[in-house]
N, CA, C, O and the ligand as a Tripos MOL2 file, in Angstrom:
@<TRIPOS>MOLECULE
protein
  301   299    76     0     0
PROTEIN
NO_CHARGES

@<TRIPOS>ATOM
      1 N          -0.8230  -27.8490    3.5110 N.3       1 MET1
      2 CA         -0.4610  -26.6430    2.7190 C.3       1 MET1
      3 C           0.2890  -25.7660    3.6480 C.2       1 MET1
      4 O          -0.2330  -25.4310    4.7120 O.2       1 MET1
      5 N           1.5250  -25.3570    3.3070 N.am      2 MET2
      6 CA          2.3610  -24.4910    4.1170 C.3       2 MET2
      7 C           1.6920  -23.1040    3.9240 C.2       2 MET2
      8 O           1.1360  -22.8170    2.8640 O.2       2 MET2
      9 N           1.7650  -22.1840    5.0610 N.am      3 PRO3
     10 CA          1.2690  -20.8700    4.9600 C.3       3 PRO3
     11 C           1.9550  -20.1360    3.8890 C.2       3 PRO3
     12 O           3.1780  -20.2440    3.8040 O.2       3 PRO3
     13 N           1.3070  -19.4070    3.0680 N.am      4 GLY4
     14 CA          1.8710  -18.4970    2.0360 C.3       4 GLY4
     15 C           2.1680  -19.2590    0.7810 C.2       4 GLY4
     16 O           2.4950  -18.6430   -0.2340 O.2       4 GLY4
     17 N           2.0740  -20.5530    0.7930 N.am      5 SER5
     18 CA          2.3030  -21.2700   -0.5150 C.3       5 SER5
     19 C           1.1400  -21.1150   -1.4320 C.2       5 SER5
     20 O           0.0170  -20.8530   -1.0010 O.2       5 SER5
     21 N           1.3990  -21.2720   -2.6700 N.am      6 ASP6
     22 CA          0.2890  -21.0890   -3.7110 C.3       6 ASP6
     23 C          -0.6700  -22.2370   -3.7100 C.2       6 ASP6
     24 O          -0.2700  -23.3770   -3.4690 O.2       6 ASP6
     25 N          -1.8940  -21.9770   -3.9660 N.am      7 THR7
     26 CA         -2.9170  -22.9830   -4.0720 C.3       7 THR7
     27 C          -3.3440  -22.6810   -5.5770 C.2       7 THR7
     28 O          -2.9340  -21.7480   -6.2670 O.2       7 THR7
     29 N          -4.2110  -23.6230   -5.9190 N.am      8 THR8
     30 CA         -4.8390  -23.4810   -7.3020 C.3       8 THR8
     31 C          -6.3890  -23.4480   -7.1970 C.2       8 THR8
     32 O          -6.9970  -23.9940   -6.2760 O.2       8 THR8
     33 N          -6.9570  -22.7940   -8.1680 N.am      9 ILE9
     34 CA         -8.3760  -22.6820   -8.2980 C.3       9 ILE9
     35 C          -8.9110  -24.0400   -8.8240 C.2       9 ILE9
     36 O          -8.4310  -24.5430   -9.8410 O.2       9 ILE9
     37 N          -9.8750  -24.6070   -8.1450 N.am     10 THR10
     38 CA        -10.3600  -25.9580   -8.6540 C.3      10 THR10
     39 C         -11.8320  -25.7310   -9.2760 C.2      10 THR10
     40 O         -12.3760  -26.5730   -9.9890 O.2      10 THR10
     41 N         -12.3670  -24.5890   -8.9510 N.am     11 GLY11
     42 CA        -13.8090  -24.4210   -9.5840 C.3      11 GLY11
     43 C         -14.3050  -23.1470   -9.0710 C.2      11 GLY11
     44 O         -13.6840  -22.4180   -8.2990 O.2      11 GLY11
     45 N         -15.5520  -22.9130   -9.5890 N.am     12 PHE12
     46 CA        -16.2680  -21.6420   -9.1460 C.3      12 PHE12
     47 C         -17.7580  -21.9910   -8.7460 C.2      12 PHE12
     48 O         -18.3700  -22.9410   -9.2340 O.2      12 PHE12
     49 N         -18.2330  -21.1930   -7.8860 N.am     13 ARG13
     50 CA        -19.7480  -21.2740   -7.5750 C.3      13 ARG13
     51 C         -20.2030  -19.9500   -7.2560 C.2      13 ARG13
     52 O         -19.3920  -19.0550   -7.0190 O.2      13 ARG13
     53 N         -21.5090  -19.7540   -7.2330 N.am     14 GLN14
     54 CA        -22.1000  -18.5070   -6.8260 C.3      14 GLN14
     55 C         -22.6760  -18.5650   -5.4460 C.2      14 GLN14
     56 O         -23.0910  -19.6290   -4.9850 O.2      14 GLN14
     57 N         -22.7120  -17.4060   -4.7590 N.am     15 ASP15
     58 CA        -23.5490  -17.4300   -3.4240 C.3      15 ASP15
     59 C         -24.8500  -16.9730   -3.8020 C.2      15 ASP15
     60 O         -25.1820  -16.7560   -4.9670 O.2      15 ASP15
     61 N         -25.6380  -16.8200   -2.7220 N.am     16 GLU16
     62 CA        -27.0670  -16.3790   -2.8740 C.3      16 GLU16
     63 C         -27.2480  -15.1870   -3.4390 C.2      16 GLU16
     64 O         -28.2740  -14.9900   -4.0890 O.2      16 GLU16
     65 N         -26.2760  -14.1830   -3.2870 N.am     17 ASP17
     66 CA        -26.4190  -12.8700   -3.7840 C.3      17 ASP17
     67 C         -25.8430  -12.8490   -5.3360 C.2      17 ASP17
     68 O         -25.8920  -11.7970   -5.9720 O.2      17 ASP17
     69 N         -25.3600  -13.9130   -5.8490 N.am     18 GLY18
     70 CA        -24.9020  -13.9840   -7.1740 C.3      18 GLY18
     71 C         -23.4050  -13.6210   -7.3010 C.2      18 GLY18
     72 O         -22.8690  -13.4970   -8.4030 O.2      18 GLY18
     73 N         -22.7630  -13.4580   -6.1530 N.am     19 HIS19
     74 CA        -21.2710  -13.1560   -6.1890 C.3      19 HIS19
     75 C         -20.6390  -14.5660   -6.4800 C.2      19 HIS19
     76 O         -21.1310  -15.6240   -6.0880 O.2      19 HIS19
     77 N         -19.4790  -14.4450   -7.2240 N.am     20 TRP20
     78 CA        -18.7540  -15.6300   -7.5090 C.3      20 TRP20
     79 C         -17.7330  -15.9530   -6.4850 C.2      20 TRP20
     80 O         -17.0640  -15.0780   -5.9350 O.2      20 TRP20
     81 N         -17.6220  -17.1970   -6.2410 N.am     21 ILE21
     82 CA        -16.6210  -17.7240   -5.1010 C.3      21 ILE21
     83 C         -15.7540  -18.7590   -5.8410 C.2      21 ILE21
     84 O         -16.2050  -19.6510   -6.5600 O.2      21 ILE21
     85 N         -14.3630  -18.5160   -5.5590 N.am     22 ALA22
     86 CA        -13.5700  -19.5020   -6.1440 C.3      22 ALA22
     87 C         -13.3190  -20.6170   -5.1670 C.2      22 ALA22
     88 O         -13.1450  -20.3780   -3.9720 O.2      22 ALA22
     89 N         -13.3000  -21.7300   -5.6230 N.am     23 GLU23
     90 CA        -13.1010  -22.9750   -4.7260 C.3      23 GLU23
     91 C         -11.5630  -23.2530   -4.9390 C.2      23 GLU23
     92 O         -11.1060  -23.2380   -6.0820 O.2      23 GLU23
     93 N         -10.7820  -23.5000   -3.8740 N.am     24 LEU24
     94 CA         -9.3380  -23.6170   -3.9240 C.3      24 LEU24
     95 C          -9.0270  -25.0160   -3.5180 C.2      24 LEU24
     96 O          -9.7530  -25.7420   -2.8400 O.2      24 LEU24
     97 N          -7.7460  -25.3330   -4.0640 N.am     25 SER25
     98 CA         -7.2460  -26.6840   -3.7490 C.3      25 SER25
     99 C          -6.9220  -26.9430   -2.3340 C.2      25 SER25
    100 O          -6.8590  -28.0840   -1.8780 O.2      25 SER25
    101 N          -6.7010  -25.7820   -1.5830 N.am     26 CYS26
    102 CA         -6.4750  -25.9450   -0.2200 C.3      26 CYS26
    103 C          -7.7220  -26.2350    0.6830 C.2      26 CYS26
    104 O          -7.6600  -26.5220    1.8780 O.2      26 CYS26
    105 N          -8.8650  -26.1190   -0.0640 N.am     27 GLY27
    106 CA        -10.0250  -26.3390    0.7840 C.3      27 GLY27
    107 C         -10.8000  -25.1670    1.1450 C.2      27 GLY27
    108 O         -11.9480  -25.2650    1.5790 O.2      27 GLY27
    109 N         -10.1440  -23.9520    0.9600 N.am     28 HIS28
    110 CA        -10.7340  -22.7380    1.2650 C.3      28 HIS28
    111 C         -11.6190  -22.2010    0.1010 C.2      28 HIS28
    112 O         -11.4890  -22.7290   -1.0040 O.2      28 HIS28
    113 N         -12.4660  -21.2370    0.2660 N.am     29 THR29
    114 CA        -13.0850  -20.5020   -0.7750 C.3      29 THR29
    115 C         -12.7720  -19.0920   -0.6500 C.2      29 THR29
    116 O         -12.4730  -18.6270    0.4510 O.2      29 THR29
    117 N         -12.8210  -18.3190   -1.7810 N.am     30 GLN30
    118 CA        -12.6030  -17.0010   -1.7420 C.3      30 GLN30
    119 C         -13.6270  -16.2000   -2.6590 C.2      30 GLN30
    120 O         -13.7860  -16.4810   -3.8470 O.2      30 GLN30
    121 N         -14.2750  -15.2250   -2.0350 N.am     31 HIS31
    122 CA        -15.2280  -14.4680   -2.8790 C.3      31 HIS31
    123 C         -14.3800  -13.5750   -3.8330 C.2      31 HIS31
    124 O         -13.3630  -12.9830   -3.4700 O.2      31 HIS31
    125 N         -14.9000  -13.5400   -5.0890 N.am     32 LEU32
    126 CA        -14.2770  -12.7040   -6.2030 C.3      32 LEU32
    127 C         -15.3820  -11.8470   -6.5360 C.2      32 LEU32
    128 O         -16.1040  -12.1130   -7.4960 O.2      32 LEU32
    129 N         -15.5780  -10.7720   -5.7620 N.am     33 ARG33
    130 CA        -16.6320   -9.8300   -6.1790 C.3      33 ARG33
    131 C         -16.2990   -8.8890   -7.2430 C.2      33 ARG33
    132 O         -15.1630   -8.4270   -7.3560 O.2      33 ARG33
    133 N         -17.2960   -8.5830   -8.0550 N.am     34 HIS34
    134 CA        -16.9440   -7.6290   -9.1240 C.3      34 HIS34
    135 C         -17.8050   -6.4220   -8.6330 C.2      34 HIS34
    136 O         -19.0200   -6.4600   -8.8300 O.2      34 HIS34
    137 N         -17.2270   -5.3350   -7.9920 N.am     35 GLN35
    138 CA        -17.8710   -4.3250   -7.4920 C.3      35 GLN35
    139 C         -17.0910   -3.0830   -7.8110 C.2      35 GLN35
    140 O         -16.4440   -2.5550   -6.9080 O.2      35 GLN35
    141 N         -17.0980   -2.5600   -9.0490 N.am     36 PRO36
    142 CA        -16.2970   -1.3830   -9.4350 C.3      36 PRO36
    143 C         -16.8640   -0.1830   -8.6990 C.2      36 PRO36
    144 O         -18.0700   -0.0950   -8.4670 O.2      36 PRO36
    145 N         -15.9650    0.7580   -8.3260 N.am     37 PRO37
    146 CA        -14.6080    0.8520   -8.8190 C.3      37 PRO37
    147 C         -13.7050    0.1470   -7.6550 C.2      37 PRO37
    148 O         -12.4830    0.0820   -7.7930 O.2      37 PRO37
    149 N         -14.2900   -0.3200   -6.6310 N.am     38 TRP38
    150 CA        -13.4600   -0.7470   -5.4750 C.3      38 TRP38
    151 C         -12.8420   -2.2140   -5.8360 C.2      38 TRP38
    152 O         -11.6970   -2.5180   -5.5010 O.2      38 TRP38
    153 N         -13.6320   -3.0170   -6.4880 N.am     39 GLN39
    154 CA        -13.0880   -4.3450   -6.7790 C.3      39 GLN39
    155 C         -13.4870   -4.6050   -8.2190 C.2      39 GLN39
    156 O         -14.6700   -4.7910   -8.5040 O.2      39 GLN39
    157 N         -12.5310   -4.6230   -9.1300 N.am     40 SER40
    158 CA        -12.8450   -4.6280  -10.5390 C.3      40 SER40
    159 C         -12.3150   -6.0940  -10.9860 C.2      40 SER40
    160 O         -11.1210   -6.3730  -11.0940 O.2      40 SER40
    161 N         -13.3230   -6.9330  -11.2160 N.am     41 ARG41
    162 CA        -12.9040   -8.2520  -11.6710 C.3      41 ARG41
    163 C         -13.9000   -8.7220  -12.7710 C.2      41 ARG41
    164 O         -14.5280   -9.7730  -12.6490 O.2      41 ARG41
    165 N         -14.0180   -7.9120  -13.8380 N.am     42 ALA42
    166 CA        -15.0020   -8.1160  -14.9490 C.3      42 ALA42
    167 C         -14.8540   -9.5800  -15.4530 C.2      42 ALA42
    168 O         -15.8480  -10.1770  -15.8670 O.2      42 ALA42
    169 N         -13.6300  -10.1650  -15.4240 N.am     43 TRP43
    170 CA        -13.4350  -11.4870  -15.8980 C.3      43 TRP43
    171 C         -14.2060  -12.5010  -15.2680 C.2      43 TRP43
    172 O         -14.5670  -13.5160  -15.8640 O.2      43 TRP43
    173 N         -14.4990  -12.2250  -13.9410 N.am     44 VAL44
    174 CA        -15.2260  -13.3290  -13.2050 C.3      44 VAL44
    175 C         -16.6610  -13.5560  -13.6360 C.2      44 VAL44
    176 O         -17.2570  -14.5830  -13.3110 O.2      44 VAL44
    177 N         -17.2250  -12.5870  -14.3770 N.am     45 LEU45
    178 CA        -18.5380  -12.6130  -14.8530 C.3      45 LEU45
    179 C         -18.6400  -13.3710  -16.2250 C.2      45 LEU45
    180 O         -19.7200  -13.6290  -16.7550 O.2      45 LEU45
    181 N         -17.4520  -13.6940  -16.7360 N.am     46 ASP46
    182 CA        -17.3650  -14.3560  -18.1010 C.3      46 ASP46
    183 C         -16.9960  -15.8930  -17.9320 C.2      46 ASP46
    184 O         -15.9710  -16.2450  -17.3470 O.2      46 ASP46
    185 N         -17.8620  -16.7380  -18.4620 N.am     47 ALA47
    186 CA        -17.7690  -18.2520  -18.1900 C.3      47 ALA47
    187 C         -16.3680  -18.7220  -18.7820 C.2      47 ALA47
    188 O         -15.6800  -19.5700  -18.2150 O.2      47 ALA47
    189 N         -16.0380  -18.1550  -19.8640 N.am     48 GLN48
    190 CA        -14.9270  -18.6390  -20.6180 C.3      48 GLN48
    191 C         -13.6290  -18.2470  -19.7460 C.2      48 GLN48
    192 O         -12.7710  -19.0850  -19.4690 O.2      48 GLN48
    193 N         -13.5640  -16.9700  -19.3580 N.am     49 GLN49
    194 CA        -12.4550  -16.4760  -18.5130 C.3      49 GLN49
    195 C         -12.4170  -17.2030  -17.1450 C.2      49 GLN49
    196 O         -11.3250  -17.4390  -16.6280 O.2      49 GLN49
    197 N         -13.5380  -17.5530  -16.5630 N.am     50 ARG50
    198 CA        -13.5870  -18.2360  -15.2840 C.3      50 ARG50
    199 C         -12.8780  -19.6750  -15.5970 C.2      50 ARG50
    200 O         -11.9650  -20.0670  -14.8700 O.2      50 ARG50
    201 N         -13.3230  -20.4260  -16.6820 N.am     51 HIS51
    202 CA        -12.7740  -21.6110  -17.0050 C.3      51 HIS51
    203 C         -11.2580  -21.6270  -17.1520 C.2      51 HIS51
    204 O         -10.5690  -22.5730  -16.7700 O.2      51 HIS51
    205 N         -10.7790  -20.5280  -17.7270 N.am     52 GLU52
    206 CA         -9.2820  -20.4040  -17.9510 C.3      52 GLU52
    207 C          -8.5130  -20.2870  -16.5960 C.2      52 GLU52
    208 O          -7.3370  -20.6320  -16.4790 O.2      52 GLU52
    209 N          -9.1980  -19.8210  -15.6800 N.am     53 LYS53
    210 CA         -8.6060  -19.5980  -14.2700 C.3      53 LYS53
    211 C          -8.3880  -21.0090  -13.5670 C.2      53 LYS53
    212 O          -7.4680  -21.1770  -12.7670 O.2      53 LYS53
    213 N          -9.2580  -21.9820  -13.9000 N.am     54 ILE54
    214 CA         -9.1830  -23.1650  -13.1310 C.3      54 ILE54
    215 C          -7.9050  -23.9040  -13.3890 C.2      54 ILE54
    216 O          -7.5000  -24.1060  -14.5340 O.2      54 ILE54
    217 N          -7.2730  -24.3080  -12.3100 N.am     55 GLY55
    218 CA         -5.9650  -24.9370  -12.4510 C.3      55 GLY55
    219 C          -4.8550  -24.0040  -12.2510 C.2      55 GLY55
    220 O          -3.7160  -24.4400  -12.0870 O.2      55 GLY55
    221 N          -5.1120  -22.7250  -12.2530 N.am     56 GLN56
    222 CA         -4.0820  -21.6510  -12.2170 C.3      56 GLN56
    223 C          -3.7850  -21.3650  -10.6920 C.2      56 GLN56
    224 O          -4.6730  -21.5800   -9.8670 O.2      56 GLN56
    225 N          -2.6280  -20.9120  -10.3280 N.am     57 SER57
    226 CA         -2.2600  -20.6050   -8.9800 C.3      57 SER57
    227 C          -2.9700  -19.5020   -8.5130 C.2      57 SER57
    228 O          -3.2930  -18.5910   -9.2750 O.2      57 SER57
    229 N          -3.2590  -19.5050   -7.2440 N.am     58 PHE58
    230 CA         -4.0250  -18.4260   -6.4950 C.3      58 PHE58
    231 C          -3.4290  -18.3340   -5.1620 C.2      58 PHE58
    232 O          -3.2320  -19.3230   -4.4560 O.2      58 PHE58
    233 N          -3.1240  -17.0540   -4.8040 N.am     59 ARG59
    234 CA         -2.5910  -16.8750   -3.4400 C.3      59 ARG59
    235 C          -3.7590  -16.8490   -2.3910 C.2      59 ARG59
    236 O          -4.5810  -15.9330   -2.4050 O.2      59 ARG59
    237 N          -3.8090  -17.7510   -1.5910 N.am     60 CYS60
    238 CA         -4.9690  -17.8540   -0.7140 C.3      60 CYS60
    239 C          -4.6810  -17.0120    0.5080 C.2      60 CYS60
    240 O          -3.7330  -17.2140    1.2670 O.2      60 CYS60
    241 N          -5.6250  -16.0050    0.6400 N.am     61 GLY61
    242 CA         -5.5310  -15.1830    1.7430 C.3      61 GLY61
    243 C          -5.7540  -15.7340    3.1160 C.2      61 GLY61
    244 O          -5.2300  -15.2390    4.1140 O.2      61 GLY61
    245 N          -6.5920  -16.8320    3.1410 N.am     62 TRP62
    246 CA         -6.8140  -17.5770    4.3860 C.3      62 TRP62
    247 C          -5.5480  -18.3240    4.8280 C.2      62 TRP62
    248 O          -5.1100  -18.2870    5.9780 O.2      62 TRP62
    249 N          -5.0020  -19.0040    3.8130 N.am     63 CYS63
    250 CA         -3.7630  -19.7730    4.2040 C.3      63 CYS63
    251 C          -2.6990  -18.8430    4.6300 C.2      63 CYS63
    252 O          -1.8860  -19.1730    5.4930 O.2      63 CYS63
    253 N          -2.6790  -17.5960    4.0040 N.am     64 ALA64
    254 CA         -1.5860  -16.6680    4.3680 C.3      64 ALA64
    255 C          -1.7190  -16.1610    5.8750 C.2      64 ALA64
    256 O          -0.7540  -15.8680    6.5810 O.2      64 ALA64
    257 N          -3.0730  -16.0990    6.2690 N.am     65 GLN65
    258 CA         -3.4220  -15.7270    7.6000 C.3      65 GLN65
    259 C          -3.4120  -16.8880    8.6820 C.2      65 GLN65
    260 O          -3.5210  -16.6910    9.8920 O.2      65 GLN65
    261 N          -3.2700  -18.0910    8.0930 N.am     66 GLY66
    262 CA         -3.4440  -19.2190    8.9050 C.3      66 GLY66
    263 C          -4.9300  -19.3450    9.4260 C.2      66 GLY66
    264 O          -5.1870  -19.9390   10.4730 O.2      66 GLY66
    265 N          -5.8290  -18.7890    8.6860 N.am     67 ALA67
    266 CA         -7.3300  -18.7870    9.0450 C.3      67 ALA67
    267 C          -7.9920  -19.9710    8.3860 C.2      67 ALA67
    268 O          -7.5500  -20.5140    7.3740 O.2      67 ALA67
    269 N          -9.0280  -20.3130    9.0010 N.am     68 ASP68
    270 CA         -9.8070  -21.3810    8.3450 C.3      68 ASP68
    271 C         -11.3030  -21.0590    8.3050 C.2      68 ASP68
    272 O         -12.1330  -21.9650    8.2320 O.2      68 ASP68
    273 N         -11.6470  -19.7590    8.3530 N.am     69 ASP69
    274 CA        -13.0060  -19.3320    8.2180 C.3      69 ASP69
    275 C         -13.2030  -18.4770    7.0640 C.2      69 ASP69
    276 O         -12.6540  -17.3770    6.9980 O.2      69 ASP69
    277 N         -14.0030  -18.9510    6.1000 N.am     70 ASP70
    278 CA        -14.1840  -18.3030    4.8780 C.3      70 ASP70
    279 C         -15.0840  -17.1810    4.8880 C.2      70 ASP70
    280 O         -15.2590  -16.5160    3.8670 O.2      70 ASP70
    281 N         -15.7230  -16.9000    6.0780 N.am     71 ASN71
    282 CA        -16.6600  -15.8020    6.2160 C.3      71 ASN71
    283 C         -15.9060  -14.5440    6.6360 C.2      71 ASN71
    284 O         -16.4780  -13.4560    6.5780 O.2      71 ASN71
    285 N         -14.6550  -14.6450    7.0540 N.am     72 LEU72
    286 CA        -13.8950  -13.4700    7.4270 C.3      72 LEU72
    287 C         -13.4250  -12.8060    6.3010 C.2      72 LEU72
    288 O         -13.1410  -13.4560    5.2950 O.2      72 LEU72
    289 N         -13.2810  -11.3750    6.3410 N.am     73 VAL73
    290 CA        -12.7930  -10.6890    5.1860 C.3      73 VAL73
    291 C         -11.2330  -10.3280    5.3680 C.2      73 VAL73
    292 O         -10.8480   -9.7030    6.3570 O.2      73 VAL73
    293 N         -10.4420  -10.7190    4.4470 N.am     74 PRO74
    294 CA         -9.0300  -10.3900    4.6390 C.3      74 PRO74
    295 C          -8.7610   -8.9930    4.6650 C.2      74 PRO74
    296 O          -9.4380   -8.2190    3.9880 O.2      74 PRO74
    297 N          -7.7650   -8.5820    5.4380 N.am     75 HIS75
    298 CA         -7.4900   -7.0340    5.6110 C.3      75 HIS75
    299 C          -6.4500   -6.7650    4.5100 C.2      75 HIS75
    300 O          -5.9990   -5.6310    4.3510 O.2      75 HIS75
    301 ZN         -6.3820  -21.6040    1.7690 Zn       76 ZN76
@<TRIPOS>BOND
     1     1     2 1
     2     2     3 1
     3     3     4 2
     4     3     5 am
     5     5     6 1
     6     6     7 1
     7     7     8 2
     8     7     9 am
     9     9    10 1
    10    10    11 1
    11    11    12 2
    12    11    13 am
    13    13    14 1
    14    14    15 1
    15    15    16 2
    16    15    17 am
    17    17    18 1
    18    18    19 1
    19    19    20 2
    20    19    21 am
    21    21    22 1
    22    22    23 1
    23    23    24 2
    24    23    25 am
    25    25    26 1
    26    26    27 1
    27    27    28 2
    28    27    29 am
    29    29    30 1
    30    30    31 1
    31    31    32 2
    32    31    33 am
    33    33    34 1
    34    34    35 1
    35    35    36 2
    36    35    37 am
    37    37    38 1
    38    38    39 1
    39    39    40 2
    40    39    41 am
    41    41    42 1
    42    42    43 1
    43    43    44 2
    44    43    45 am
    45    45    46 1
    46    46    47 1
    47    47    48 2
    48    47    49 am
    49    49    50 1
    50    50    51 1
    51    51    52 2
    52    51    53 am
    53    53    54 1
    54    54    55 1
    55    55    56 2
    56    55    57 am
    57    57    58 1
    58    58    59 1
    59    59    60 2
    60    59    61 am
    61    61    62 1
    62    62    63 1
    63    63    64 2
    64    63    65 am
    65    65    66 1
    66    66    67 1
    67    67    68 2
    68    67    69 am
    69    69    70 1
    70    70    71 1
    71    71    72 2
    72    71    73 am
    73    73    74 1
    74    74    75 1
    75    75    76 2
    76    75    77 am
    77    77    78 1
    78    78    79 1
    79    79    80 2
    80    79    81 am
    81    81    82 1
    82    82    83 1
    83    83    84 2
    84    83    85 am
    85    85    86 1
    86    86    87 1
    87    87    88 2
    88    87    89 am
    89    89    90 1
    90    90    91 1
    91    91    92 2
    92    91    93 am
    93    93    94 1
    94    94    95 1
    95    95    96 2
    96    95    97 am
    97    97    98 1
    98    98    99 1
    99    99   100 2
   100    99   101 am
   101   101   102 1
   102   102   103 1
   103   103   104 2
   104   103   105 am
   105   105   106 1
   106   106   107 1
   107   107   108 2
   108   107   109 am
   109   109   110 1
   110   110   111 1
   111   111   112 2
   112   111   113 am
   113   113   114 1
   114   114   115 1
   115   115   116 2
   116   115   117 am
   117   117   118 1
   118   118   119 1
   119   119   120 2
   120   119   121 am
   121   121   122 1
   122   122   123 1
   123   123   124 2
   124   123   125 am
   125   125   126 1
   126   126   127 1
   127   127   128 2
   128   127   129 am
   129   129   130 1
   130   130   131 1
   131   131   132 2
   132   131   133 am
   133   133   134 1
   134   134   135 1
   135   135   136 2
   136   135   137 am
   137   137   138 1
   138   138   139 1
   139   139   140 2
   140   139   141 am
   141   141   142 1
   142   142   143 1
   143   143   144 2
   144   143   145 am
   145   145   146 1
   146   146   147 1
   147   147   148 2
   148   147   149 am
   149   149   150 1
   150   150   151 1
   151   151   152 2
   152   151   153 am
   153   153   154 1
   154   154   155 1
   155   155   156 2
   156   155   157 am
   157   157   158 1
   158   158   159 1
   159   159   160 2
   160   159   161 am
   161   161   162 1
   162   162   163 1
   163   163   164 2
   164   163   165 am
   165   165   166 1
   166   166   167 1
   167   167   168 2
   168   167   169 am
   169   169   170 1
   170   170   171 1
   171   171   172 2
   172   171   173 am
   173   173   174 1
   174   174   175 1
   175   175   176 2
   176   175   177 am
   177   177   178 1
   178   178   179 1
   179   179   180 2
   180   179   181 am
   181   181   182 1
   182   182   183 1
   183   183   184 2
   184   183   185 am
   185   185   186 1
   186   186   187 1
   187   187   188 2
   188   187   189 am
   189   189   190 1
   190   190   191 1
   191   191   192 2
   192   191   193 am
   193   193   194 1
   194   194   195 1
   195   195   196 2
   196   195   197 am
   197   197   198 1
   198   198   199 1
   199   199   200 2
   200   199   201 am
   201   201   202 1
   202   202   203 1
   203   203   204 2
   204   203   205 am
   205   205   206 1
   206   206   207 1
   207   207   208 2
   208   207   209 am
   209   209   210 1
   210   210   211 1
   211   211   212 2
   212   211   213 am
   213   213   214 1
   214   214   215 1
   215   215   216 2
   216   215   217 am
   217   217   218 1
   218   218   219 1
   219   219   220 2
   220   219   221 am
   221   221   222 1
   222   222   223 1
   223   223   224 2
   224   223   225 am
   225   225   226 1
   226   226   227 1
   227   227   228 2
   228   227   229 am
   229   229   230 1
   230   230   231 1
   231   231   232 2
   232   231   233 am
   233   233   234 1
   234   234   235 1
   235   235   236 2
   236   235   237 am
   237   237   238 1
   238   238   239 1
   239   239   240 2
   240   239   241 am
   241   241   242 1
   242   242   243 1
   243   243   244 2
   244   243   245 am
   245   245   246 1
   246   246   247 1
   247   247   248 2
   248   247   249 am
   249   249   250 1
   250   250   251 1
   251   251   252 2
   252   251   253 am
   253   253   254 1
   254   254   255 1
   255   255   256 2
   256   255   257 am
   257   257   258 1
   258   258   259 1
   259   259   260 2
   260   259   261 am
   261   261   262 1
   262   262   263 1
   263   263   264 2
   264   263   265 am
   265   265   266 1
   266   266   267 1
   267   267   268 2
   268   267   269 am
   269   269   270 1
   270   270   271 1
   271   271   272 2
   272   271   273 am
   273   273   274 1
   274   274   275 1
   275   275   276 2
   276   275   277 am
   277   277   278 1
   278   278   279 1
   279   279   280 2
   280   279   281 am
   281   281   282 1
   282   282   283 1
   283   283   284 2
   284   283   285 am
   285   285   286 1
   286   286   287 1
   287   287   288 2
   288   287   289 am
   289   289   290 1
   290   290   291 1
   291   291   292 2
   292   291   293 am
   293   293   294 1
   294   294   295 1
   295   295   296 2
   296   295   297 am
   297   297   298 1
   298   298   299 1
   299   299   300 2
@<TRIPOS>SUBSTRUCTURE
     1 MET1         2 RESIDUE 1 A MET
     2 MET2         6 RESIDUE 1 A MET
     3 PRO3        10 RESIDUE 1 A PRO
     4 GLY4        14 RESIDUE 1 A GLY
     5 SER5        18 RESIDUE 1 A SER
     6 ASP6        22 RESIDUE 1 A ASP
     7 THR7        26 RESIDUE 1 A THR
     8 THR8        30 RESIDUE 1 A THR
     9 ILE9        34 RESIDUE 1 A ILE
    10 THR10       38 RESIDUE 1 A THR
    11 GLY11       42 RESIDUE 1 A GLY
    12 PHE12       46 RESIDUE 1 A PHE
    13 ARG13       50 RESIDUE 1 A ARG
    14 GLN14       54 RESIDUE 1 A GLN
    15 ASP15       58 RESIDUE 1 A ASP
    16 GLU16       62 RESIDUE 1 A GLU
    17 ASP17       66 RESIDUE 1 A ASP
    18 GLY18       70 RESIDUE 1 A GLY
    19 HIS19       74 RESIDUE 1 A HIS
    20 TRP20       78 RESIDUE 1 A TRP
    21 ILE21       82 RESIDUE 1 A ILE
    22 ALA22       86 RESIDUE 1 A ALA
    23 GLU23       90 RESIDUE 1 A GLU
    24 LEU24       94 RESIDUE 1 A LEU
    25 SER25       98 RESIDUE 1 A SER
    26 CYS26      102 RESIDUE 1 A CYS
    27 GLY27      106 RESIDUE 1 A GLY
    28 HIS28      110 RESIDUE 1 A HIS
    29 THR29      114 RESIDUE 1 A THR
    30 GLN30      118 RESIDUE 1 A GLN
    31 HIS31      122 RESIDUE 1 A HIS
    32 LEU32      126 RESIDUE 1 A LEU
    33 ARG33      130 RESIDUE 1 A ARG
    34 HIS34      134 RESIDUE 1 A HIS
    35 GLN35      138 RESIDUE 1 A GLN
    36 PRO36      142 RESIDUE 1 A PRO
    37 PRO37      146 RESIDUE 1 A PRO
    38 TRP38      150 RESIDUE 1 A TRP
    39 GLN39      154 RESIDUE 1 A GLN
    40 SER40      158 RESIDUE 1 A SER
    41 ARG41      162 RESIDUE 1 A ARG
    42 ALA42      166 RESIDUE 1 A ALA
    43 TRP43      170 RESIDUE 1 A TRP
    44 VAL44      174 RESIDUE 1 A VAL
    45 LEU45      178 RESIDUE 1 A LEU
    46 ASP46      182 RESIDUE 1 A ASP
    47 ALA47      186 RESIDUE 1 A ALA
    48 GLN48      190 RESIDUE 1 A GLN
    49 GLN49      194 RESIDUE 1 A GLN
    50 ARG50      198 RESIDUE 1 A ARG
    51 HIS51      202 RESIDUE 1 A HIS
    52 GLU52      206 RESIDUE 1 A GLU
    53 LYS53      210 RESIDUE 1 A LYS
    54 ILE54      214 RESIDUE 1 A ILE
    55 GLY55      218 RESIDUE 1 A GLY
    56 GLN56      222 RESIDUE 1 A GLN
    57 SER57      226 RESIDUE 1 A SER
    58 PHE58      230 RESIDUE 1 A PHE
    59 ARG59      234 RESIDUE 1 A ARG
    60 CYS60      238 RESIDUE 1 A CYS
    61 GLY61      242 RESIDUE 1 A GLY
    62 TRP62      246 RESIDUE 1 A TRP
    63 CYS63      250 RESIDUE 1 A CYS
    64 ALA64      254 RESIDUE 1 A ALA
    65 GLN65      258 RESIDUE 1 A GLN
    66 GLY66      262 RESIDUE 1 A GLY
    67 ALA67      266 RESIDUE 1 A ALA
    68 ASP68      270 RESIDUE 1 A ASP
    69 ASP69      274 RESIDUE 1 A ASP
    70 ASP70      278 RESIDUE 1 A ASP
    71 ASN71      282 RESIDUE 1 A ASN
    72 LEU72      286 RESIDUE 1 A LEU
    73 VAL73      290 RESIDUE 1 A VAL
    74 PRO74      294 RESIDUE 1 A PRO
    75 HIS75      298 RESIDUE 1 A HIS
    76 ZN76       301 GROUP 0 **** ****
């Protein structure tokens, strides 16, 4: 995967705190927290809307940084 190229969402899972994590085709994972008003992603709480995101392009912050650690927080 070239840096900055689009990847796609292949699935979702939840971490131990119940936050949703997108699994990406590049092999990275990305937290999709719904913590209004800072991070508003009400769609991630809805199974139907999550399903609709699978296969869609997603700009992976880790690939953009050239990072391979999914525990870091993108700036
Ligand atoms: Zn990536």
